[in-house]
Structures are given as C-alpha cells and as structure tokens.
FIFISE-32199 format. One record per residue (C-alpha): residue in one letter; x, y, z. Coordinates in steps of 0.1 Angstrom, whole numbers, padded with zeros to 4 digits, always signed. Layout:
N
aXYZ
...
***
This chain:
418
x-0015-0292-0147
x-0041-0266-0137
x-0023-0232-0134
x-0027-0199-0115
x-0052-0172-0139
x-0028-0148-0162
x-0026-0116-0139
x-0026-0131-0104
x+0001-0148-0081
x+0007-0167-0054
x+0024-0150-0026
x+0046-0184-0013
x+0062-0190+0020
x+0093-0178+0014
x+0076-0145+0001
x+0048-0142+0028
x+0069-0131+0056
x+0082-0099+0037
x+0045-0090+0031
x+0036-0096+0069
x+0065-0074+0080
x+0052-0045+0054
x+0017-0049+0069
x+0028-0046+0104
x+0047-0016+0095
x+0017+0002+0081
x-0006-0011+0109
x+0017+0003+0136
x+0026+0037+0115
x-0016+0040+0110
x-0020+0036+0148
x+0007+0063+0155
x-0014+0087+0134
x-0047+0077+0151
x-0059+0058+0119
x-0087+0029+0123
x-0089+0000+0100
x-0122-0005+0080
x-0130-0039+0057
x-0153-0042+0032
x-0170-0070+0011
x-0151-0084-0019
x-0176-0072-0043
x-0206-0045-0042
x-0234-0034-0065
x-0219-0024-0098
x-0237+0011-0098
x-0215+0018-0071
x-0184+0020-0091
x-0203+0036-0121
x-0213+0065-0099
x-0180+0069-0080
x-0154+0061-0103
x-0172+0073-0135
x-0184+0053-0164
x-0161+0069-0191
x-0127+0059-0169
x-0108+0028-0183
x-0117+0011-0146
x-0155+0009-0154
x-0154+0005-0190
x-0126-0019-0195
x-0115-0033-0163
x-0141-0045-0139
x-0149-0080-0130
x-0190-0079-0133
x-0215-0102-0138
x-0249-0107-0129
x-0262-0129-0098
x-0292-0153-0097
x-0316-0120-0085
x-0307-0103-0118
x-0282-0079-0095
x-0255-0066-0115
x-0223-0074-0087
x-0185-0063-0094
x-0152-0071-0076
x-0138-0040-0061
x-0117-0025-0087
x-0106+0003-0062
x-0113+0008-0025
x-0125+0049-0018
x-0158+0042-0036
x-0167+0009-0010
x-0156+0032+0024
x-0179+0059+0011
x-0207+0036+0007
x-0198+0023+0044
x-0194+0054+0059
x-0226+0067+0047
x-0247+0033+0051
x-0234+0031+0086
x-0237+0067+0095
x-0204+0064+0110
x-0204+0106+0110
x-0230+0103+0138
x-0202+0083+0159
x-0177+0112+0151
x-0173+0141+0131
x-0142+0133+0118
x-0133+0096+0104
x-0099+0082+0103
x-0100+0050+0085
x-0073+0030+0071
x-0073-0005+0049
x-0048-0034+0036
x-0074-0051+0005
x-0070-0071-0022
x-0086-0055-0055
x-0093-0065-0090
x-0088-0052-0127
x-0088-0069-0159
x-0056-0048-0170
x-0027-0060-0193
x-0004-0076-0166
x+0027-0059-0168
x+0059-0053-0143
x+0040-0042-0109
x+0008-0045-0123
x-0020-0077-0115
x-0054-0085-0122
x-0056-0092-0084
x-0038-0070-0063
x-0031-0054-0030
x-0033-0020-0019
x-0034-0002+0018
x-0045+0031+0020
x-0064+0058+0042
x-0097+0081+0038
x-0103+0108+0063
x-0142+0120+0066
x-0156+0154+0075
x-0124+0177+0077
x-0122+0203+0051
x-0092+0222+0059
x-0058+0217+0042
x-0038+0206+0077
x-0056+0170+0071
x-0044+0172+0036
x-0011+0179+0045
x-0009+0151+0072
x-0020+0130+0045
x+0006+0132+0025
x+0031+0133+0054
x+0015+0101+0062
x+0019+0084+0028
x+0055+0096+0026
x+0065+0088+0058
x+0050+0050+0054
x+0071+0044+0024
x+0102+0059+0039
x+0099+0041+0071
x+0097+0008+0052
x+0131+0015+0038
x+0124+0031+0003
x+0145+0052-0015
x+0143+0077-0045
x+0110+0089-0036
x+0094+0118-0056
x+0064+0137-0044
x+0041+0155-0068
x+0012+0180-0060
x-0011+0198-0077
x-0047+0213-0071
x-0074+0205-0100
x-0102+0233-0080
x-0135+0230-0071
x-0163+0218-0093
x-0164+0249-0109
x-0131+0253-0114
x-0124+0220-0130
x-0156+0230-0153
x-0142+0263-0166
x-0106+0244-0171
x-0123+0215-0190
x-0135+0241-0216
x-0101+0256-0217
x-0088+0221-0225
x-0111+0218-0250
x-0103+0250-0267
x-0067+0244-0266
x-0066+0208-0280
x-0095+0213-0306
x-0068+0220-0335
x-0051+0191-0324
x-0078+0166-0325
x-0070+0147-0354
x-0034+0139-0338
x-0051+0125-0306
x-0055+0086-0301
x-0084+0071-0305
x-0089+0071-0265
x-0079+0108-0261
x-0103+0119-0288
x-0132+0099-0265
x-0118+0116-0233
x-0123+0147-0257
x-0159+0148-0254
x-0163+0130-0221
x-0136+0142-0194
x-0111+0161-0213
x-0086+0163-0183
x-0081+0129-0184
x-0060+0139-0216
x-0037+0150-0194
x-0026+0117-0179
x-0012+0106-0212
x+0020+0086-0222
x+0018+0091-0255
x+0050+0110-0267
x+0033+0135-0291
x+0004+0141-0269
x+0026+0151-0240
x+0043+0174-0269
x+0010+0189-0274
x+0005+0195-0239
x+0035+0212-0228
x+0018+0246-0241
x-0018+0234-0224
x-0034+0259-0203
x-0028+0257-0165
x-0055+0247-0141
x-0041+0274-0117
x-0050+0299-0140
x-0087+0283-0135
x-0083+0281-0097
x-0104+0307-0071
x-0094+0327-0047
x-0105+0299-0022
x-0089+0269-0039
x-0057+0290-0043
x-0055+0299-0010
x-0064+0259+0005
x-0036+0248-0020
x-0007+0276-0004
x-0016+0264+0028
x-0011+0226+0018
x+0027+0238+0005
x+0032+0256+0039
x+0025+0227+0057
x+0043+0204+0040
x+0074+0226+0044
x+0069+0228+0083
x+0066+0188+0082
x+0101+0188+0063
x+0081+0167+0031
x+0100+0174-0001
x+0077+0182-0029
x+0074+0195-0064
x+0042+0211-0079
x+0032+0193-0113
x+0003+0215-0128
x-0003+0188-0155
x-0008+0163-0124
x-0047+0150-0124
x-0058+0118-0107
x-0076+0094-0132
x-0107+0095-0114
x-0133+0115-0116
x-0143+0120-0080
x-0109+0138-0073
x-0110+0174-0065
x-0086+0201-0054
x-0054+0185-0040
x-0039+0156-0056
x-0008+0141-0050
x+0012+0112-0065
x+0048+0094-0053
x+0069+0074-0072
x+0102+0059-0071
x+0127+0058-0099
x+0133+0022-0090
x+0104+0011-0108
x+0109+0021-0140
x+0084+0033-0166
x+0053+0021-0140
x+0068+0045-0112
x+0039+0050-0093
x+0038+0040-0058
x+0011+0058-0042
x-0015+0084-0053
x-0045+0101-0037
x-0061+0134-0029
x-0095+0150-0020
x-0128+0143-0031
x-0151+0165-0015
x-0184+0157-0034
x-0180+0121-0034
x-0202+0114-0004
x-0228+0135-0015
x-0229+0122-0049
x-0231+0082-0033
x-0263+0097-0012
x-0248+0108+0015
x-0248+0145+0033
x-0225+0166+0022
x-0189+0158+0037
x-0154+0165+0027
x-0132+0139+0024
x-0092+0129+0010
x-0074+0097+0008
x-0048+0077-0011
x-0036+0042-0022
x-0006+0021-0026
x+0004-0009-0045
x+0017-0038-0018
x+0031-0054-0048
x+0054-0026-0063
x+0065-0017-0027
x+0079-0053-0021
x+0098-0052-0057
x+0117-0022-0045
x+0122-0030-0009
x+0155-0031+0007
x+0169-0063+0017
x+0174-0046+0051
x+0140-0052+0056
x+0144-0092+0046
x+0168-0097+0069
x+0145-0076+0097
x+0120-0107+0096
x+0146-0140+0099
x+0136-0162+0126
x+0158-0156+0160
x+0167-0190+0169
x+0171-0227+0156
x+0168-0252+0182
x+0192-0284+0173
x+0180-0314+0192
x+0207-0346+0185
x+0192-0377+0200
x+0154-0388+0215
x+0159-0370+0248
x+0177-0343+0235
x+0148-0334+0212
x+0126-0335+0238
x+0145-0308+0257
x+0149-0287+0229
x+0115-0290+0223
x+0108-0276+0258
x+0132-0249+0251
x+0115-0240+0222
x+0080-0237+0238
x+0092-0214+0263
x+0114-0195+0241
x+0080-0191+0216
x+0059-0181+0247
x+0084-0150+0253
x+0079-0139+0217
x+0111-0154+0197
x+0108-0171+0162
x+0117-0205+0170
x+0127-0231+0143
x+0133-0267+0146
x+0136-0299+0126
x+0113-0325+0130
x+0133-0347+0103
x+0163-0355+0126
x+0186-0346+0101
x+0225-0343+0110
x+0238-0314+0125
x+0256-0303+0095
x+0220-0302+0075
x+0200-0288+0103
x+0230-0258+0103
x+0227-0254+0067
x+0191-0249+0068
x+0195-0225+0096
x+0215-0207+0075
x+0193-0210+0043
x+0163-0195+0066
x+0186-0163+0078
x+0187-0176+0113
x+0209-0157+0137
x+0215-0181+0165
x+0215-0219+0168
x+0212-0237+0200
x+0223-0272+0200
x+0218-0300+0226
x+0232-0334+0221
x+0241-0359+0252
x+0268-0338+0259
x+0248-0309+0266
x+0224-0330+0285
x+0250-0347+0306
x+0272-0309+0315
x+0236-0291+0319
x+0244-0266+0293
x+0233-0259+0257
x+0259-0251+0230
x+0247-0213+0218
x+0263-0209+0183
x+0264-0172+0165
x+0257-0183+0133
x+0268-0147+0118
x+0301-0146+0137
x+0306-0185+0141
x+0317-0180+0182
x+0298-0202+0208
x+0293-0206+0242
x+0281-0233+0267
x+0250-0219+0288
x+0237-0237+0315
x+0195-0244+0306
x+0186-0222+0339
x+0194-0190+0319
x+0196-0197+0282
x+0160-0189+0280
x+0164-0154+0297
x+0199-0147+0277
x+0180-0151+0241
x+0153-0128+0254
x+0180-0104+0260
x+0194-0109+0231
x+0165-0105+0211
x+0141-0081+0232
x+0117-0069+0199
x+0112-0104+0185
***
C-alpha cells in the first residue's frame, strides 16, 4: 500500500468542512479590516529565503525542501510567506498603486522538520503583511486583528506576549551585550546555541533547554539597548492595545526566530496545546524590503498555523457547519418531488443532503443524525396525496406537516444565514 509521506496528512471530508468554516471566517474578518488577498507560487528561488530569513536560521540551514532544476537554478518550496509576499510587493511595484498595502494570505508551506503534535512537513497558515506604515497604530491594528480572529473563531485561553527588539543599531548593541553575558557560560551551552553565539546570539533567547533558560534569567534586557525613538514607538503600541482592550504581557526575552524582525514582536499562545503552544506570531521588518532590493519601506505582519487552530477549536464551531436539511424521498414519485425541493432550497442558499442509495426511512434518518443535520423533510406516497411534506426537527423530535407551496419559504426563514 502506498501511504502519504511522513509529516503530511490528508484532510478528509469529515474534516474539510471545518477547515472551510475557519477559512471563511478568516476571510470575512480580513475584509472587515480592509485587507486584500495575495497568492504567491508554491516555490521560489532559494536565494530569496537565504537573504530574507537568514542562512544561519534552522529554516534555511536544516528545514528547506530545495532542488536544482534542469537549468541549474536552485528552487525551494516556500517554508514561510513573508519573503514571497515582499518579493511580489517589489516585483509588481505595489507601492505605486497605493502607498499603504494591506495584504493577507491563506496558503500551504513546507519544512522538513521532525513531525509532532501540531507540527507537519506540509502545513497551512493564514496571515497578513502591511507595507508603507511606520507608525505604532498599524502595529496595534495588526496585533488586534490576529487576536480578534482567534477569539472570534472560538479559541480560549489566549495569551498575547509583546516586546520590542529595536532598530538595527539597537539590536547590534544588544547582540554584543548578550555575547558578553554568555561568554562565561559558553561551554555550558548546547551545540546549537554555541553556533548561534557567534552568528546571531539573539536566537539563544528562543531556547527551550532548561539550563539555558536558567542562565538567561539574569541576562541583560534589550530594553536597556533601545533608543528613545524605539521606546516611544513601543509605548504607543502598548497604549493603543489598551485602548483596543486587547490584554497583553510584555516579555523582554521574546524574540522571533527569523533574522528580519525589528522593533515590535509578538506571539499569541494557548495553554490547550501544551508545550507547542504558539498559535500565532509576528512583528515588524522595516529593513526587509530594502534588503531584498526594493525601496526602503516599513513592514509588519503575522502568521498563524491552521492545523494548530483547528486542533483546539470548540465543538460549537463544528456544529455551525452542519448541513441544514436532509431530504428523504420514499418511492420513485416522492424522489422526484424531493429532488425538485432540494434544488430550490440549494438555489436559496441552504445546505441540503438527500439519499441516492434509496435506503429505508430509518437508515436515512440515522444518516441525517450522523451528519448533524437539524431538519429532515420527509416525502412519501401519503405526503404526495395530501400535498404536504412532513418536516421533522431532529433535535427535539417534534414534527409538523407543511404544504409544498410554503415549505421552502418556511425552511429559508428557519435558516436565514445558511
């Protein structure tokens, strides 16, 4: 038997309806905030990720799916989405169309990392990228958008952590401080952290190793390296989040794992997921557009993992996507009538199932219950003779006879948002 590749998974019909519901909610909320969708190719030139993400990051050094095509060009399945969106922003000169670009995506990504709960080799994210705005109010909007999407999806126990890692000069100053602090502990660091010590010591702050976490308890805070401008910017971000009633906690040890971040960084977690508790993360990248060959343009964004979100969704959302009506036809003439009613109801926007296997009434009602249907409409010889369908509420068990002339309108009124 040929099986799916380790670290990938099929989204079966029993799950795909939930995925569609989540994606629909994400698109609706993005629209309310004024964001437009962008779609980029599944693979890019490898150099894009080396320059944007950083050659010393785990993504570039260990996790990318990279190959050389027949022309000798190195190509990579995209492991993250900010760099491709920045590339598209530059290539198509989007700033010429509007100095403020507010973009969102829902897409598949690829990383060759060890599969575990909530972590796959092909996975899916939604997120946003905003170009052209350097002021703190856009930081607050992006963070509140991420938080409110997760909240509106029904996720609980959300914790928002924010920090500022400053501009390039501040980060360079802080890197030196971290190196000086960690130098006496160098031999106690893991092999990965020893490498990061030389290449990018800020990444050591991301460690999950208990001894390194203990050592870092007394590490200098990046707050001491921030300029007055950076401090003022971050203070305003916090002030605006309070105005928007978004609860948050400042953690001066929070750094994002990619090299392009600057100033505001943030992460949203949920305890429900256990150790791998991050649902969403993002921040500013004011130098990235220029580093990739564009004009100096401030940027900010976030990405959220769909697999993790769907793992912790409440049952309430699952019930919202159940089909509204199950049409039961008993006998050839009744089947013709139920097919007519089914088409009319579907044209009016309702989700309707019917049974082409011609099973018994009991079996069809059992199937309707399995699907989570709320209403069954039953038509047999008796209903054809009386001109009335039997409408059964599968939740309460109550039923009533409704004439064929008005049954459609009654059901449409019953499910106005289907």
